[in-house]
C-alpha positions as CSV (number, residue, x, y, z in Angstrom):
1,M,-149.7,-89.2,-29.3
2,G,-148.5,-90.7,-26.1
3,L,-148.6,-88.9,-22.8
4,F,-145.6,-88.4,-20.7
5,D,-144.9,-87.5,-17.2
6,R,-142.8,-84.4,-16.3
7,K,-141.1,-84.0,-13.0
8,K,-142.9,-81.4,-11.0
9,E,-141.0,-78.4,-9.7
10,N,-141.8,-76.2,-6.7
11,Y,-143.3,-72.8,-7.3
12,S,-144.4,-70.3,-4.7
13,D,-147.1,-67.7,-4.7
14,S,-144.3,-65.1,-4.7
15,I,-143.2,-65.8,-8.3
16,P,-142.8,-62.4,-10.0
17,L,-144.8,-61.7,-13.2
18,Y,-141.8,-61.0,-15.3
19,T,-138.9,-62.9,-16.8
20,L,-135.2,-62.5,-16.0
21,G,-132.2,-63.8,-17.9
22,N,-132.5,-65.8,-21.1
23,S,-135.6,-67.8,-20.3
24,Q,-138.2,-68.1,-23.1
25,N,-141.7,-66.8,-22.5
26,L,-144.7,-68.8,-23.5
27,L,-148.2,-67.3,-23.2
28,V,-150.9,-69.9,-22.9
29,V,-154.5,-68.5,-23.0
30,G,-157.6,-70.5,-22.0
31,L,-160.9,-69.1,-23.3
32,G,-164.1,-69.2,-21.2
33,N,-166.5,-67.1,-19.2
34,I,-165.9,-66.0,-15.6
35,G,-168.4,-66.9,-13.0
36,A,-169.6,-70.0,-11.2
37,K,-172.6,-70.6,-13.5
38,Y,-170.3,-71.0,-16.5
39,A,-167.6,-73.1,-14.7
40,K,-168.7,-76.6,-16.0
41,T,-170.0,-75.5,-19.4
42,R,-168.7,-76.6,-22.8
43,H,-167.6,-73.1,-23.6
44,N,-165.3,-73.2,-20.6
45,A,-163.2,-76.1,-21.8
46,G,-160.2,-73.8,-22.2
47,F,-160.4,-72.6,-18.6
48,M,-160.7,-76.2,-17.4
49,A,-157.5,-77.2,-19.3
50,L,-155.5,-74.3,-17.8
51,D,-156.7,-75.0,-14.3
52,R,-155.5,-78.6,-14.7
53,Y,-152.2,-77.5,-16.1
54,K,-151.6,-75.1,-13.3
55,D,-152.4,-77.6,-10.6
56,S,-150.3,-80.4,-12.2
57,H,-147.3,-78.2,-12.4
58,E,-147.6,-76.4,-9.1
59,F,-147.6,-72.9,-10.6
60,S,-148.4,-69.8,-8.6
61,N,-152.0,-69.2,-7.6
62,W,-154.3,-67.4,-10.0
63,I,-153.8,-63.6,-9.5
64,E,-156.3,-61.1,-10.8
65,K,-154.7,-58.4,-12.9
66,K,-157.4,-55.8,-13.4
67,D,-155.3,-53.6,-15.6
68,L,-154.7,-56.6,-17.9
69,K,-158.3,-57.8,-17.7
70,C,-157.4,-61.4,-16.7
71,L,-156.3,-63.9,-14.2
72,I,-152.6,-64.9,-14.4
73,A,-150.6,-67.8,-13.0
74,T,-146.9,-68.3,-13.8
75,G,-144.3,-71.0,-13.5
76,N,-141.3,-72.6,-15.2
77,V,-141.3,-75.7,-17.3
78,G,-137.7,-76.5,-18.0
79,S,-136.1,-73.3,-19.3
80,T,-139.5,-71.9,-20.5
81,R,-141.3,-69.3,-18.4
82,V,-145.0,-70.2,-18.9
83,I,-147.7,-67.5,-18.4
84,L,-151.2,-68.9,-18.1
85,V,-154.0,-66.4,-18.7
86,K,-157.8,-66.6,-18.2
87,P,-159.5,-63.5,-19.6
88,T,-162.0,-61.9,-17.2
89,T,-163.7,-60.0,-20.0
90,M,-166.2,-62.7,-20.9
91,M,-165.7,-64.7,-24.1
92,N,-166.7,-62.3,-26.8
93,I,-164.1,-59.7,-26.0
94,S,-161.3,-62.0,-24.9
95,G,-158.9,-60.3,-27.4
96,E,-158.8,-57.2,-25.2
97,A,-157.1,-59.2,-22.4
98,V,-154.8,-61.1,-24.6
99,G,-153.7,-58.0,-26.4
100,A,-153.0,-56.3,-23.1
101,V,-151.0,-59.3,-21.8
102,Q,-149.0,-59.5,-25.0
103,R,-148.0,-55.9,-24.9
104,F,-147.1,-56.0,-21.2
105,Y,-144.8,-59.0,-21.5
106,K,-143.7,-58.2,-25.1
107,I,-144.9,-61.6,-26.4
108,Q,-145.6,-62.2,-30.0
109,N,-148.2,-64.5,-31.6
110,A,-145.5,-67.0,-32.4
111,D,-145.1,-67.6,-28.6
112,T,-148.8,-67.6,-27.8
113,V,-151.1,-70.7,-27.6
114,V,-154.8,-70.4,-27.2
115,V,-156.9,-73.3,-25.8
116,Y,-160.6,-73.4,-26.6
117,D,-163.7,-75.4,-27.3
118,E,-164.7,-76.1,-31.0
119,L,-168.3,-77.0,-31.9
120,D,-167.3,-78.2,-35.4
121,I,-165.0,-80.9,-33.9
122,D,-166.5,-84.0,-32.3
123,F,-166.3,-84.5,-28.6
124,G,-163.3,-86.7,-27.8
125,T,-161.1,-85.2,-30.5
126,I,-158.4,-82.5,-30.0
127,R,-156.8,-80.7,-32.8
128,A,-153.6,-78.5,-32.7
129,R,-152.4,-76.1,-35.4
130,I,-151.0,-72.7,-36.0
131,G,-153.1,-70.0,-37.6
132,G,-156.4,-70.2,-39.4
133,S,-159.9,-68.7,-39.3
134,S,-162.1,-68.2,-36.3
135,G,-164.5,-71.0,-37.3
136,G,-167.3,-68.8,-36.0
137,H,-165.9,-68.9,-32.5
138,N,-166.6,-65.5,-31.0
139,G,-163.7,-65.6,-28.6
140,V,-161.3,-66.4,-31.4
141,K,-162.9,-63.7,-33.6
142,S,-162.1,-61.2,-30.8
143,L,-158.5,-62.4,-30.6
144,I,-157.9,-62.1,-34.4
145,S,-159.4,-58.6,-34.4
146,I,-157.0,-57.4,-31.6
147,I,-153.8,-59.4,-32.1
148,G,-154.2,-60.4,-35.7
149,D,-153.3,-63.8,-37.2
150,Q,-151.5,-65.1,-40.3
151,P,-151.9,-68.5,-42.0
152,D,-148.2,-69.1,-41.9
153,G,-147.3,-67.5,-38.6
154,G,-150.3,-66.9,-36.4
155,F,-150.9,-67.9,-32.8
156,G,-151.1,-71.6,-31.8
157,R,-154.5,-73.2,-31.2
158,I,-155.4,-76.3,-29.3
159,R,-159.1,-76.9,-30.0
160,I,-161.1,-79.2,-27.8
161,G,-164.0,-80.8,-29.7
162,I,-167.5,-80.3,-28.1
163,G,-169.7,-81.3,-31.0
164,P,-171.9,-82.3,-32.6
165,K,-175.0,-80.7,-31.3
166,P,-177.9,-83.2,-30.8
167,S,-180.2,-83.3,-33.8
168,T,-183.2,-85.2,-35.1
169,G,-184.4,-85.5,-38.6
170,G,-181.5,-83.4,-39.8
171,Q,-182.6,-80.4,-37.7
172,S,-180.7,-79.1,-34.7
173,K,-182.8,-79.3,-31.5
174,I,-180.9,-76.5,-29.8
175,D,-179.3,-73.2,-30.7
176,S,-175.5,-73.3,-30.9
177,A,-175.3,-70.4,-28.3
178,D,-177.4,-72.4,-25.9
179,F,-175.6,-75.6,-26.5
180,V,-172.1,-74.3,-25.7
181,L,-173.4,-72.8,-22.5
182,Q,-174.8,-76.1,-21.2
183,N,-172.8,-78.3,-18.9
184,F,-171.0,-81.3,-20.3
185,S,-173.3,-84.4,-20.1
186,D,-172.7,-87.0,-17.5
187,D,-171.2,-89.4,-20.1
188,E,-168.9,-86.6,-21.4
189,Q,-167.8,-85.8,-17.9
190,V,-166.4,-89.3,-17.6
191,I,-164.2,-88.8,-20.6
192,L,-163.3,-85.2,-20.1
193,P,-160.4,-85.7,-17.7
194,K,-158.7,-87.8,-20.3
195,I,-159.2,-85.1,-22.9
196,I,-157.8,-82.4,-20.6
197,K,-154.8,-84.6,-19.8
198,E,-153.9,-84.8,-23.5
199,V,-154.3,-81.0,-23.8
200,C,-151.9,-80.6,-21.0
201,A,-149.4,-82.9,-22.7
202,L,-149.7,-80.7,-25.8
203,I,-148.9,-77.6,-23.8
204,D,-145.9,-79.4,-22.2
205,E,-144.6,-80.3,-25.7
206,R,-144.9,-76.7,-26.8
207,T,-142.6,-75.6,-24.0
208,T,-139.8,-77.5,-25.8
209,G,-140.5,-76.7,-29.4
210,P,-143.0,-75.4,-31.9
211,L,-146.6,-76.5,-31.8
212,Q,-147.0,-79.4,-34.2
213,E,-150.2,-79.9,-36.2
214,A,-152.0,-82.9,-34.7
215,T,-155.3,-84.6,-34.3
216,I,-155.9,-86.7,-31.2
217,K,-158.9,-88.9,-30.6
218,I,-159.7,-90.2,-27.2
């Protein structure tokens, strides 16, 4: 899947957090943990992607919405009003924030895309799809428990591969919970910007039509 450039538009910090007229709303959620010690960890790949998307499109600054348990940035991409959300709940209860935002903006799962790390996908691979199981991801488990999901009409997922865990002799050398909370390795950090750029392209494409099932390898 090729990347494409989109003309930047100017957005100010005063963009209201609501939609007027006939513009379509698209909710894009990045999963991660709030706090400097988590900022560069594998489990924060979703946050990293949304930060890059916000900056490349000159959206509003991140605004903390305590009542919605998240940070929000907004902007327009074509005729689509994009609402970027980073839950401040910590990963395991991310669904509380996403549910609150969906209710506030009256956005359904069909217009929601969640970006997150996936241990069962190799690093350098991105997969996009609609619906499915949590795959053991605690943040996604929380989302499904709060906003639900259906195999034929659930929320969109853009999964950023962070696996596999290092192993020797067929035995894992590190617990999964510890592995995802480690920083990306030096070698991975060289490739990571290319991965994030592809994720941003997928989000851009979703602003013009449904999320298409795809596998991208960097």
